[in-house]
C-alpha positions as CSV (number, residue, x, y, z in Angstrom):
1,M,-0.1,0.0,0.0
2,L,2.9,2.2,0.2
3,G,3.0,4.7,-2.8
4,E,-0.7,4.3,-3.4
5,T,-2.8,7.2,-3.6
6,V,-6.0,7.6,-1.5
7,T,-8.0,7.1,-4.7
8,E,-6.3,3.8,-5.6
9,Q,-6.8,2.6,-2.0
10,I,-10.6,3.5,-2.1
11,N,-10.9,1.9,-5.6
12,S,-9.1,-1.2,-4.3
13,Q,-11.3,-1.4,-1.3
14,T,-14.5,-0.9,-3.4
15,F,-13.5,-3.6,-5.7
16,V,-13.2,-6.0,-2.8
17,V,-16.5,-5.1,-1.4
18,E,-18.2,-5.4,-4.9
19,R,-16.6,-8.9,-5.3
20,E,-17.8,-9.9,-1.9
21,N,-21.3,-8.8,-2.6
22,L,-21.2,-10.6,-6.0
23,A,-19.9,-13.8,-4.3
24,K,-22.7,-13.7,-1.7
25,E,-25.3,-13.1,-4.3
26,M,-24.1,-16.0,-6.4
27,I,-23.9,-18.3,-3.4
28,S,-27.3,-17.4,-2.4
29,D,-28.6,-18.1,-6.0
30,I,-26.8,-21.4,-6.1
31,A,-28.2,-22.5,-2.6
32,E,-31.6,-21.5,-3.7
33,I,-31.6,-23.4,-7.0
34,K,-30.1,-26.4,-5.3
35,A,-32.9,-26.5,-2.7
36,E,-35.4,-26.3,-5.7
37,L,-33.6,-29.2,-7.3
38,D,-33.6,-31.3,-4.2
39,S,-37.3,-30.6,-3.6
40,A,-38.2,-31.5,-7.2
41,V,-36.3,-34.8,-6.9
42,Q,-38.0,-35.5,-3.6
43,N,-41.4,-34.7,-5.1
44,Y,-40.7,-36.9,-8.1
45,N,-39.9,-39.8,-6.0
46,F,-43.3,-39.7,-4.4
47,A,-45.3,-38.8,-7.4
48,D,-48.1,-41.2,-8.0
49,C,-49.5,-40.4,-11.4
50,D,-48.1,-39.8,-14.8
51,E,-48.9,-36.1,-14.9
52,L,-47.0,-35.5,-11.7
53,I,-44.1,-37.5,-12.9
54,D,-43.9,-35.5,-16.1
55,H,-44.3,-32.3,-14.1
56,Y,-41.3,-33.0,-11.7
57,S,-39.3,-34.5,-14.6
58,Y,-39.4,-30.9,-16.2
59,K,-38.8,-29.2,-12.9
60,I,-35.7,-31.3,-12.2
61,K,-34.4,-30.7,-15.8
62,A,-35.0,-26.9,-15.5
63,A,-33.4,-26.8,-12.1
64,Q,-30.4,-28.8,-13.2
65,T,-29.9,-26.5,-16.2
66,K,-30.0,-23.4,-14.1
67,Y,-27.8,-24.9,-11.4
68,N,-25.2,-25.8,-14.0
69,M,-25.4,-22.3,-15.5
70,L,-24.9,-20.7,-12.2
71,L,-21.9,-22.9,-11.3
72,K,-20.3,-22.1,-14.6
73,R,-20.9,-18.3,-13.9
74,A,-19.5,-18.6,-10.5
75,K,-16.4,-20.3,-11.8
76,E,-15.9,-17.7,-14.5
77,N,-16.1,-15.0,-11.8
78,G,-13.5,-16.8,-9.8
79,L,-15.7,-17.9,-6.9
80,T,-14.1,-20.9,-5.2
81,N,-15.4,-23.8,-3.4
82,A,-13.8,-22.5,-0.3
83,E,-15.7,-19.3,-0.5
84,Y,-18.9,-21.2,-1.1
85,L,-18.4,-23.4,1.9
86,A,-17.3,-20.6,4.2
87,N,-20.5,-18.6,3.3
88,I,-22.7,-21.7,3.8
89,M,-21.2,-22.2,7.3
90,R,-21.6,-18.5,8.3
91,H,-25.4,-18.9,7.4
92,K,-25.8,-22.0,9.5
93,K,-24.7,-20.3,12.7
């Protein structure tokens, strides 16, 4: 930090805060769609008619597609598994 101007320090700190906010949002989105996927799988397992089986099959496919897209986007933005796990553990407390 020696030799950095105040503006450079503020910009650096702003970048860190924005990245943390982006990571939190991505983690939240991933956790939400994972819960939807798990729910759809559970409901599929207990479906007792063809229409419900079809319905939950589509929900599972849609949730899997969105989950994969979110994981890809998180990876592209440099979100690591360690950040994801740390955030999950913070929310459990």
